[in-house]
N, C-alpha and C positions, 0 to 999 in steps of 0.2 A: 704773521710769516715775514720772514724777510727774504728781499729781492736780491738775488744772487747775479743777477744780469751783468753788472758790471764787474764784478769779481771774476765771473767766469770769463768774460770778453778779456780779460789782462791775463787770464791764465791761457788763453788760445793762441793771442798774441805771442805772448811769452814761448809757447810751445813751438810754434813753427817761424819766430824771429820776423814776425811781420806786424809793425807796431799800426799799420791802417788797416788792420782787416776789424770788421764791424760783426757785434752780434743782430739777428733780425730784430727788431725794435717791438713787434706785434706778440713774441710769443714771450710770456713772462715765467722764469726759472724761479722757483720760491723754496726756502729751506723750511721744514716743516718742525714739527715738534717729536715727532718719531723718527728723525734722523733719516729721513727720505728727501730727494729734491723732487719738487713737482713742476712738472711741465705743462703748463696752461695756455691752451691755444686759443685764440682768437674764436669768435662762433662762426665767423665766415670762411675758417677754414675747410670745413665741411665742403663746400661747394667751390672753393678756390682751386685753380690749377695746381696740382702736386708739385710741379717742378718750380713753382715759387716759393721762394723760401721761407715766407709765413705760413705756409703750409707743408712743408717738407718734415715734419715732425722726425721720421725714420732718420733722415739725414743728420738733422741735428741731435738726435739722441745717441747715435752711433760717435759722433765725434765728441760731444759733451762726456759721454761716457767714458770713452780713449782717454782725452785730456787733461778731463777735470776728475771723475769719480774716481778712477783708478789710481790717479795719480795722487788725489787728495785722501784715499782711504777714509772717508770721514762719513759718506752717505752709504746707506744699505741698497738704496734702490732707486733709480728714476721712477716716478707714476705719473702717467699721461692723465690728463685732465681737459675739459675744453668748457666755454664759457656759455651759458644759456642754451644749453643741448637739451631740446626736447626728444623723447623717444616713447615710441609706441609702433603698434604692429601696422597702422595705416601710413607712417613715415615710410616703412620698407617696401609697401606696395605702390610708391607714388613719388620717391626721391632717389633717383639713379644716383646723384652725386654723394649723398649720405651713405647709400648702400658699397659705392665705390670705397669710400672712406673708411668705413667699418670692415670692410674685407681687407684693407690694408694694415687697420687696429688688430684686427684679429690675427693675421698670419704673423705680424711683427711680435705680435706680445707669445704667440706659441714659440716663438724661434729664439728670443731672446729673453725667457722667462727667468734666468738666472739672474738678473737685473733690472728687467723691464716690467713693471708692473701696470694695472688699470686703477683709475678711481672708479668707485662704486657705481657712480651714474655710468660711466661708459662698460663697465664691464656686465651691468644689466643690459645696456643697449647692444651690445654684442652679443650675448645671449639670446635675445630676441631675434637678431639678425640671423643667428644660425637655425634658429628655429624658424622662421621665414623661409630661408634656403631649403629645410629638409621637407616643407610643404610642397615644394614646386618638384614634379616628376621627372620633368626636363630641364637643363641649363645649358644652352646653346650659344655659340660665337655666333657674330655676324660675319658673312663672307665678303670679300672685295668681289665686286660686280663689274668693275672697271681696271685698266691698268693705270698705275700712279703716275700723276700729274708730271709732266715736265715743267721746271721750276722756271718763271719767266726771270727772276733775280738770277741771275749765273754766279753771283757771289753768297750766295744763302747757305744755310747748312742743308736744305734740300736739294742745292745743285750739288754740293760736296756728295750729299749721299747718293745720287744719280751717278755720277762719274765714277764712284767706286764701285758701284754694283752693274755698271756698264759691261757687256761681253761676259754675260753669266760671273760676273764679279772678278775681273782679271785684276783690276787695281786695287780691290780688298786683299787679292791673295797676295798681290806683290807687297804690299804694307805688310802682312803678315809672315812673308818668307822668312824673317831672321828672328821671329817672336818664338818664345815657346809655348804661345795658344796653338794648336794646329787646327784649322778652321777646316782644313782640307780642299778638294776640289769640286763640291757639289754646286748649283748654281747657288747664287745668292739673290735673293728677292726683297722687293721694297715693300715697306707700308701693309704691315700686316694687322687688321683690325683687331682690337680688346675689347669690344663689347660685348655685353650679356643679356641674354634675353629669357625669359622663362617661357617654355614651350615654345612659341614662333616668332621670328623676327619681324616685330611690327614696334611701332613709337609706343603704344599703349602697354606693351609687356616689357619693356626696356629695364633690366634691374641694374646695369651700368650703362654711363653715358656710351654711345656708340657710333657718332656719327664721324667724329674726325680722330677720336683716339686710335693710335696704331703704333707697333713697333717700327722703328726706322728701317731696320733691314734684318734678315735672318737666313741661316743657311746651316747645313750638318755637317758631322763628321764621323763616321761609324757608330757609336751608340751615343752620341752626344749632340745636342739641337744648342746652336749657338743664336741669341740675340744679341743685336747690336743698337747701342741709342749714342747717336753721333752730336755733339756739339761742338761749337765753334768759342774761341776764347771771349768775343762779345758776349756770349751767354753762358759763361762759368758760374755755375750755382750749386749753392748743396743741394738742392731740389735734383740733381742728376740722380743722385743715392735713392731716391724716393721714388723717383720713376722706373729705373732698371729692377729693384726690390719688387715694384708692383708688376712689371712685366714677367719678370722670372717666374714668379709664384702664379701669375695667371697661366704662364705656358706650365708650369707643373702641373696646375689641375686639368688644365686642358690635353696634354700631351701624354703624360705619364700615366700608366695605369691605375694610379691612386685616386686621380683626379675625379672631380664630380662635374666637369664641364664637358660637355658633348659638341663633336664636330656638326655644322648644319652640312645637311647631305643634299639641300634642296638648290635646283639652279647649277649652273656651269659658273664656278667660280674663276676669277683672275690671279695674277702675282703670286702662282706657285701654291695657290689653295689645295689643288687637286694631290700636288705632291705631298703635300703635309699630311692628307687623310691617309695616303699609301702608308707613309710611315707609321702611323697610328695601327693600321691592320696588322703591318708586320711585326709590331712590338718590340722592335729593334731600340727603341730611344730609352736610355736608362738616366741621362742627366739634362742638366740644363746649365749651359756656358752664360753668363749673363756681363757683356762686354762693354764697359763706357769709353766710347771712341771719342778723343778730344786731341785739339790742336796745344791746348791749356786747360789744365784741370784746377779745379779750385785748389788754393794754397791748404785748406785744412784737411782735403780728401789725399791723404798719404798712405803709405805703406801699412803704417799702424790701424788707423782706420779700416783699410782693406782687410787686414787680417782679424777684425773685430768682426766685420761685416762678414767673413767667412766662418766664423766661431759660433755661428747657430746652432741652438742644440736640437732643432728640428730640420728636415730637408736637407739631408746631407748631399742629397742628388742637384744640389744649387750650388753652384761656384762663380764667386765675383771675380772680374779682370779689370784692369785699366790697361788700355792701349792708345799710344800717342801717334798721332800722323803730323806730317809737316804741311802747311797749307799750301804751301808753294809747289808742293812735288804733285796734289791732285790737280790734273789739268785735262 
């Protein structure tokens, strides 16, 4: 199989007029004999942080499909594969990182099936994962037991997030005042956990990692639930696409009526969680608005890529947005 990394990198640089762009070195893109483009992930992509470019397969898939596959009109599909991946039922009962990875693979392959396929190895792993989920009678998320931390570093992403969410989101609403995205006037909450557990919230029953994984900010307006993933230019990566994709689909499964995830009813939760449970009871939420909030976006994540992300063939109730903020205006 021919390695296409250098050719793809040149095409990406040419497409956005930036000769300094680099393609992630650990993911291989290989031309196959059946006219497909194989995306081969390193074995540690299963456990790596999804915001890291070496693990952000969703982000690279949409970008390369947009700028390379559609433009070249040569490949039929992109096919996802991973090195040295072992799958059996015991993995799904013990490896929460693997579970979250396969959940992402499942949802992405469902929504972009017209051009994105799975290798036989990954297809079988996803099928086993789905069967495992069916065996679990209750899949519940973890509640925030305390208020979000006050960041020590006042120049961090968390500090910007805190300032925008302060006073029930006054700063965030000011930012969106002239935006076509209408986030409404409801409170803005920080750090919504996205762990997942079988039956009860205990370490031994974790399905997804749950200790620190959380959505930066969230609010709602009429029938739309908004999630916001905030980044500063020091952290502008393709991985923001993978993060926001996971969070949007998690909330679709948790909040909308067709989801399998359930709310944790035990204990008194913080960070607006009680309001969230009320939204579910009222069954008023119909859509997820997933917003990438940045002062400077990765140069490959432009309008065409956003359009392609929003063309997913399933889950039309999710819509992705990009909203910029000016760092100096957040005080």
